[in-house]
C-alpha positions in Angstrom: 42.8 71.4 -262.2 45.1 72.9 -259.8 47.1 74.9 -262.1 43.7 75.9 -264.1 42.5 77.0 -260.6 46.0 79.2 -259.9 45.5 80.4 -263.6 41.9 81.7 -262.8 43.5 83.5 -259.7 45.3 85.3 -261.9 43.1 86.5 -264.2 40.6 87.4 -261.4 43.8 89.5 -259.6 44.1 90.9 -262.6 40.7 91.8 -263.2 39.7 93.1 -260.1 42.4 96.1 -260.9 41.3 96.9 -264.4 37.1 96.6 -263.6 35.9 99.3 -261.8 32.8 97.3 -261.7 34.4 94.5 -259.8 35.4 97.1 -257.2 32.0 98.6 -256.4 30.8 95.1 -256.2 33.5 93.8 -253.6 32.7 97.2 -251.5 28.8 96.4 -251.7 29.8 92.7 -250.3 32.5 93.9 -247.6 30.0 96.4 -246.7 27.1 94.0 -246.1 25.1 96.3 -248.6 22.4 93.3 -249.9 20.1 95.8 -252.1 23.5 97.7 -253.6 24.8 93.8 -254.7 21.3 92.6 -256.1 21.1 96.0 -257.9 24.8 95.5 -259.4 23.8 91.4 -260.6 20.6 93.4 -262.2 22.6 96.4 -263.9 25.3 93.9 -265.0 23.4 90.6 -266.3 25.3 90.7 -269.6 28.8 90.9 -267.8 30.9 88.2 -269.6 33.0 88.1 -266.3 30.0 87.3 -264.1 31.9 84.1 -262.6 34.9 86.5 -261.8 33.1 89.3 -260.0 31.1 86.8 -258.2 33.9 84.9 -257.1 36.1 88.2 -255.8 33.2 89.2 -254.1 32.9 85.9 -252.4 36.3 86.0 -251.1 35.1 89.2 -249.5 32.3 87.9 -248.1 34.4 85.4 -246.5 37.0 87.8 -244.9 36.6 89.1 -241.5 33.9 92.0 -240.9 34.7 94.8 -238.6 31.3 96.3 -238.3 27.8 94.7 -236.9 24.3 95.4 -238.1 24.1 98.7 -235.9 26.1 100.0 -238.1 24.0 99.9 -241.2 21.3 101.9 -242.7 17.8 100.5 -242.3 18.0 100.1 -246.6 20.8 97.5 -245.6 19.8 95.8 -242.1 16.4 95.0 -243.5 15.0 91.8 -241.6 18.0 90.1 -240.7 18.5 88.9 -237.1 22.2 89.3 -237.4 25.4 89.1 -239.2 25.7 85.8 -240.1 22.1 85.8 -241.8 22.9 88.4 -243.6 26.2 87.3 -245.0 24.4 83.8 -246.1 21.8 85.8 -247.8 24.8 87.7 -249.8 26.7 84.6 -250.5 23.8 82.6 -251.7 23.5 85.3 -253.8 27.3 85.1 -255.2 26.9 81.6 -255.4 24.0 81.5 -257.6 25.6 83.9 -260.1 28.6 81.3 -260.8 30.9 82.0 -257.7 33.8 79.6 -257.8 34.4 77.8 -255.0 37.7 75.9 -255.8 39.8 79.0 -257.4 43.3 79.5 -255.5 43.3 83.4 -255.2 46.9 84.7 -254.8 45.6 87.7 -253.1 45.1 84.9 -250.2 48.1 83.1 -250.7 46.7 80.8 -253.2 43.6 79.9 -250.8 39.8 78.8 -251.3 37.0 80.7 -250.2 36.9 77.9 -247.4 40.6 78.7 -246.3 39.4 82.7 -245.8 36.2 81.5 -243.9 38.1 78.7 -241.9 40.6 80.9 -240.8 38.2 83.7 -239.7 36.5 81.4 -237.2 33.0 81.8 -235.7 30.6 81.6 -238.7 30.3 77.9 -238.9 27.0 78.7 -240.7 28.7 80.1 -243.5 31.3 77.2 -243.7 28.6 74.8 -244.4 26.8 76.6 -246.6 30.6 76.6 -248.7 30.9 72.8 -248.0 27.6 72.7 -249.2 27.7 74.0 -252.3 30.4 72.2 -253.4 33.7 74.1 -251.7 36.3 71.3 -251.6 37.7 70.2 -248.3 40.8 69.4 -248.9 42.3 71.8 -251.4 46.2 73.3 -250.7 46.9 76.7 -250.4 50.5 77.9 -251.0 51.7 76.9 -248.0 49.9 73.2 -248.6 47.9 74.1 -246.1 44.2 72.9 -246.1 40.9 74.8 -244.9 41.5 72.5 -241.4 45.1 73.5 -241.1 44.3 77.2 -241.7 41.5 76.7 -239.2 44.2 75.4 -236.8 46.9 78.3 -237.5 44.2 80.9 -237.0 42.9 79.7 -233.6 39.4 78.7 -234.8 38.1 76.3 -232.6 34.8 76.0 -233.9 35.7 75.7 -237.7 38.2 73.0 -236.7 35.1 71.0 -235.3 32.8 71.7 -238.1 35.4 70.8 -240.5 36.4 67.5 -238.6 32.7 66.5 -238.6 32.4 67.3 -242.4 35.3 65.0 -243.1 38.2 66.6 -243.9 41.8 65.3 -243.6 42.6 65.6 -240.4 46.3 64.2 -241.0 47.4 66.5 -243.3 50.7 68.4 -243.2 51.9 72.1 -244.4 54.7 72.1 -246.5 56.6 72.5 -243.3 55.5 69.2 -242.1 53.4 71.1 -239.7 49.9 69.2 -238.3 47.0 70.4 -237.2 48.4 70.0 -234.1 51.6 71.6 -234.1 49.5 74.5 -235.9 47.4 74.9 -232.9 50.1 74.9 -230.5 51.7 77.8 -232.8 48.1 79.4 -232.1 48.8 79.5 -228.2 44.9 78.0 -227.8 43.7 75.2 -225.6 40.2 75.5 -227.5 42.1 74.7 -230.7 44.2 72.1 -229.3 41.1 70.5 -228.0 39.2 70.7 -231.4 41.9 69.1 -233.2 42.1 66.3 -230.7 44.9 65.2 -228.8 46.6 61.4 -229.3 49.4 59.9 -228.7 50.0 59.7 -232.3 49.5 63.5 -232.9 51.9 63.9 -230.0 54.8 61.8 -231.5 54.8 62.9 -235.1 57.5 65.5 -235.8 57.7 68.4 -238.3 60.3 69.1 -240.7 62.5 70.2 -237.7 61.9 67.3 -235.9 59.8 69.0 -233.4 56.8 67.1 -232.0 54.0 69.3 -230.6 55.3 69.0 -227.4 58.9 70.1 -227.9 57.4 73.0 -229.8 55.6 74.2 -226.7 58.3 73.9 -224.7 60.6 75.7 -226.5 57.7 78.5 -227.3 57.3 78.4 -223.4 53.7 78.3 -223.9 50.9 78.4 -221.5 50.6 75.9 -218.4 47.2 74.7 -219.8 48.5 74.3 -223.6 51.5 72.3 -222.3 49.3 70.3 -219.7 46.7 69.2 -222.6 49.6 68.0 -224.1 51.9 66.7 -221.5 49.4 64.1 -220.0 49.2 62.1 -223.5 52.9 62.0 -224.5 54.7 59.2 -223.9 57.8 59.0 -221.6 60.1 59.4 -224.8 58.0 62.5 -225.8 58.0 64.1 -222.2 61.6 63.9 -221.9 62.4 65.3 -225.1 60.0 68.5 -223.7 61.7 68.5 -220.4 65.6 69.1 -222.3 64.0 71.5 -224.9 62.1 73.5 -222.2 65.7 73.4 -220.3 67.2 74.4 -223.0 64.7 77.5 -223.9 65.5 78.2 -220.0 61.8 77.8 -219.3 62.0 76.0 -215.9 58.4 76.7 -215.4 57.9 74.1 -218.1 60.8 71.8 -217.7 59.5 71.3 -213.8 56.1 70.3 -215.5 57.4 68.1 -217.8 60.2 66.6 -214.8 56.8 64.5 -213.2 56.1 63.1 -216.3 60.0 62.6 -218.0 61.7 59.4 -217.8 65.9 59.0 -217.4 68.0 62.3 -218.4 71.4 62.0 -219.9 74.5 63.0 -217.7 75.9 64.4 -220.2 73.0 66.5 -221.1 72.7 67.5 -217.0 76.4 68.6 -217.2 76.0 70.8 -220.0 72.9 72.3 -218.3 74.7 72.7 -214.8 78.0 74.2 -216.9 76.0 76.8 -218.6 74.2 78.1 -215.7 70.6 76.5 -216.6 67.8 77.3 -214.5 66.3 74.1 -215.1 69.6 72.3 -213.7 68.0 71.3 -210.7 65.5 69.7 -212.3 67.4 67.8 -214.5 69.5 66.2 -212.2 66.6 64.9 -210.3 65.9 62.9 -213.1 69.5 61.6 -213.1 70.6 59.5 -210.7 74.6 59.6 -212.1 74.7 63.2 -212.0 74.7 62.5 -207.6 76.4 58.9 -207.7 80.1 60.2 -208.0 81.9 63.1 -207.5 82.9 63.7 -211.2 80.1 66.2 -212.1 80.8 67.5 -208.7 84.4 68.4 -209.8 83.8 69.0 -213.2 81.5 72.3 -211.9 83.7 73.1 -209.2 86.5 73.5 -212.0 84.3 75.7 -213.6 84.0 77.8 -210.3 80.3 77.5 -210.7 79.5 77.9 -207.4 75.9 77.7 -207.9 75.8 74.4 -209.9 78.0 72.9 -207.2 75.1 73.7 -204.7 72.3 72.4 -206.5 74.5 68.7 -206.9 75.2 68.9 -203.3 71.5 69.6 -202.2 70.7 66.6 -204.3 73.0 64.4 -202.4 76.2 64.4 -205.0 78.9 62.5 -203.2 81.3 65.2 -201.7 84.9 63.9 -201.5 88.0 65.4 -200.0 89.1 67.2 -203.3 85.6 68.6 -203.6 85.0 69.7 -200.0 88.6 71.6 -200.7 87.3 72.9 -203.6 83.7 73.8 -202.2 86.3 75.5 -199.2 88.2 77.6 -201.0 85.1 79.0 -203.0 83.2 79.3 -200.4 85.5 81.2 -198.7 86.2 83.6 -201.7 82.7 83.6 -201.9 82.1 84.9 -198.3 85.2 87.6 -198.7 83.8 89.3 -201.6 80.4 89.3 -199.9 82.5 91.2 -196.4 83.9 93.2 -198.8 80.9 94.7 -200.3 79.4 94.7 -197.2 82.2 97.1 -196.2 81.6 99.3 -199.5 78.6 99.5 -198.6 79.2 100.5 -194.8 82.0 103.3 -196.0 79.1 104.4 -198.5 76.5 104.6 -195.4 79.6 106.5 -193.4 80.0 109.2 -196.2 76.1 109.6 -196.0 76.2 112.3 -193.7 79.1 114.0 -195.4 76.8 113.9 -198.5 73.9 115.3 -197.0 75.9 118.2 -195.1 77.3 118.9 -198.5 73.9 118.8 -200.9 72.4 121.3 -197.1 75.6 123.9 -197.9 74.3 123.8 -201.3 70.8 124.5 -200.7 72.1 127.1 -198.3 74.0 129.0 -200.8 71.3 128.6 -203.4 68.6 130.4 -201.1 71.4 133.3 -200.2 72.0 133.9 -203.6 68.4 134.0 -204.3 67.7 136.5 -201.4 70.5 139.0 -202.6 68.8 139.1 -206.0 65.8 139.9 -204.4 67.4 142.7 -202.8 68.9 143.6 -205.5 66.3 144.0 -207.5 63.9 145.7 -205.1 67.0 148.3 -204.8 66.7 148.4 -208.9 62.8 149.2 -208.3 63.0 151.4 -206.3 65.6 153.6 -207.6 63.6 153.3 -210.9 60.5 154.6 -209.3 62.4 157.6 -208.1 63.9 158.9 -211.1 60.5 158.4 -212.5 59.0 160.8 -209.6 61.7 163.0 -210.2 60.9 163.7 -214.1 57.2 163.8 -213.2 58.2 166.9 -210.8 60.4 168.6 -212.9 57.7 168.0 -215.7 55.4 169.8 -213.6 57.9 172.9 -212.4 58.4 173.5 -216.3 54.8 173.4 -217.3 53.9 176.2 -214.4 57.0 178.3 -215.5 55.8 178.6 -219.5 51.8 179.3 -218.7 50.9 182.3 -219.3 49.9 185.4 -216.8 47.2 187.8 -216.0 48.3 190.5 -216.1 49.9 189.7 -219.9 46.6 189.6 -221.5 
């Protein structure tokens, strides 16, 4: 039946592009317009593609609605108390007209309508409605995810809790070998992790990359709450692997938490972390007695010139022999010299500050003087212009007076 569902899905995709009536029905469903949905079925009772139309519209009902009842007209709202009740009424209408609950929709990565509803979280009543109507619990999408895995991936804790009670296959894994617990870690949701259920067997399960949920959380540097929920159930082998993963990811916060449960850490791993300047090196040294049992590792980090790593080893009680002491003295002397040079440079710069301040003050005075002289020049220009205007006006009055006709000439 799988190939038949896939073919039906592609036919549905084609139909949604070529049949305007299908688009009209989907829009009415997506907007929660129950009267319009009812009218559509009355007007299209003889439509030969009724099942495909109803199925496409049911996916629109399962997809996330981003509005509330307050956004709707009175005709649409009717007597519904909440959005869930309206969705269920619309879904009942679509299912009664033949919506295919097992169809794999290529528009939704080969998902069934139950996959979509489980991914969209909160409306558990809608999930119950679909399951009661015959929606398959464990069908696989294009990524081999069941609705249970889809809910885990999208952090849908309520959907997970219901699907577990409905006897979904909680041991299913996707195409990458990720279990529901792996996907819950990827979602970063403590609620989702608790809904999946944390057991020693699930903590130890690995995906195709060889990661357990605990090492995955360590690599992602997840929140303390998520990490602790897994850490307390994992074996010492699991927690040691998580410690090393967190250290490799330079997530010292989780490395320190894992160290409280981890067992012995290999000296080669400690040496690699120390030589790489890993911030979790000090945490790793605490779980490796060999690291401080002899001077070998101390010599190795000192020959690399890694004084910070050497300090970590010495602080953890590493044996300091004559060779190590000489190297430590040399490096400490060099570091002290660098610090003195830095201090001397800083002091020299401080001594130069008065000269810099004086230079800045001179520049400021020059700018102020330049502005002052510019202002005086502008004032002189304005005054000269005013005098020219006054002279011109006086000359004009004189000329007018000369040209006025005298009384005796009349």
